[in-house]
C-alpha positions as CSV (number, residue, x, y, z in Angstrom):
1,M,-52.9,77.5,27.6
2,S,-52.5,80.9,28.3
3,T,-53.8,83.6,25.9
4,T,-53.5,87.4,26.0
5,R,-55.3,90.4,24.6
6,P,-54.2,91.7,21.9
7,G,-51.2,94.4,22.6
8,F,-50.7,93.5,25.6
9,T,-46.9,91.6,26.8
10,R,-47.3,88.6,28.9
11,S,-45.0,90.4,32.0
12,L,-45.8,94.5,32.0
13,G,-49.2,94.9,30.4
14,T,-49.9,97.0,27.6
15,N,-46.6,99.0,25.7
16,H,-47.8,102.1,27.1
17,E,-47.8,101.0,30.7
18,R,-44.4,99.9,30.4
19,D,-43.7,103.1,28.6
20,R,-45.5,104.9,30.8
21,L,-43.8,103.6,34.8
22,E,-40.0,103.5,32.4
23,R,-40.5,107.2,32.8
24,R,-42.2,107.5,35.9
25,V,-39.3,106.0,37.2
26,T,-36.7,108.0,35.3
27,R,-38.8,111.1,36.8
28,V,-38.1,109.6,40.4
29,T,-34.8,109.0,40.0
30,V,-33.6,112.4,38.1
31,A,-35.4,114.3,41.4
32,I,-34.1,112.2,43.3
33,A,-30.3,112.9,42.2
34,A,-31.3,116.8,41.5
35,L,-32.4,116.8,45.5
36,R,-29.0,114.9,46.5
37,D,-26.9,117.6,44.7
38,R,-29.2,120.4,45.6
39,A,-29.3,119.1,49.6
40,S,-25.7,118.4,49.9
41,E,-24.9,122.2,49.4
42,H,-26.9,122.9,52.3
43,R,-27.3,120.3,54.3
44,P,-24.0,118.3,54.7
45,G,-24.6,114.8,55.9
46,L,-27.7,114.2,53.7
47,G,-26.8,112.8,51.3
48,G,-26.9,109.1,52.8
49,P,-30.7,109.3,53.1
50,L,-30.9,110.5,49.1
51,D,-29.1,107.9,48.4
52,E,-31.0,105.5,50.2
53,L,-34.1,107.0,48.9
54,L,-32.5,106.3,45.3
55,E,-31.5,102.7,46.1
56,G,-34.5,101.7,47.7
57,C,-36.3,103.0,44.2
58,V,-34.0,101.1,41.7
59,S,-34.0,98.1,43.7
60,G,-38.2,98.4,43.6
61,R,-37.8,98.4,40.2
62,E,-35.7,95.6,39.5
63,E,-37.9,93.3,41.7
64,C,-40.8,94.7,39.9
65,Q,-39.4,93.1,36.7
66,A,-38.8,90.1,38.4
67,V,-41.8,89.2,39.3
68,A,-43.0,90.5,35.8
69,L,-40.4,87.9,34.4
70,A,-41.5,85.3,37.3
71,Y,-44.9,85.8,35.8
72,G,-43.9,85.4,32.5
73,R,-42.6,82.0,33.0
74,L,-45.3,81.2,35.1
75,I,-48.4,81.7,32.4
76,A,-45.8,80.0,29.6
77,P,-47.8,77.2,27.6
78,G,-45.8,73.6,28.2
79,C,-44.5,74.6,31.9
80,S,-43.6,71.4,33.0
81,E,-42.1,72.5,37.1
82,R,-45.6,74.0,37.2
83,R,-44.7,74.0,41.6
84,L,-41.8,75.2,40.9
85,V,-41.8,77.9,39.0
86,Y,-45.5,79.4,41.2
87,A,-43.3,79.1,44.0
88,A,-40.6,81.1,42.7
89,Y,-42.9,84.0,41.6
90,F,-44.9,84.3,44.9
91,A,-41.3,84.7,46.5
92,A,-40.7,87.1,43.5
93,R,-43.8,88.8,44.9
94,D,-42.7,89.0,48.9
95,R,-39.8,89.9,47.7
96,E,-41.1,93.1,45.6
97,E,-42.9,93.8,48.8
98,H,-40.0,94.0,51.3
99,A,-38.2,96.6,48.6
100,A,-41.8,98.4,48.5
101,R,-41.7,98.7,52.0
102,I,-38.4,99.9,52.3
103,Y,-38.8,102.3,49.7
104,A,-41.6,103.7,51.9
105,H,-39.6,103.8,54.5
106,H,-37.0,105.6,52.9
107,V,-39.6,108.0,51.6
108,E,-41.0,108.8,55.0
109,R,-37.7,109.5,56.3
110,V,-36.6,111.6,53.6
111,R,-40.2,113.8,54.5
112,R,-39.2,114.1,57.4
113,I,-35.9,115.5,56.9
114,F,-37.5,118.2,54.5
115,T,-40.8,119.2,56.8
């Protein structure tokens, strides 16, 4: 049996935390798009690295959501396939970690372009 604290969802923490994460991802996405538009005027060909950075951000967000869903299944009461669900949860965490490493690579690549 699983219990959660009042005000918490099983997947993403408090509603406040989830909203804060959504706002941050939106700000990052908008900032990258604006940077891409501005940079393409001054440095043709820069759109590729910035597009990859944006794609990495989106991929990381999708994998984060996949982890949250897998965790929700893991802690759900009455789970009959506990080992399978546990394996799916850790596979989702591995994919999230991989997406984070790719995103970090793209961030570093764009940072080097601008410094």
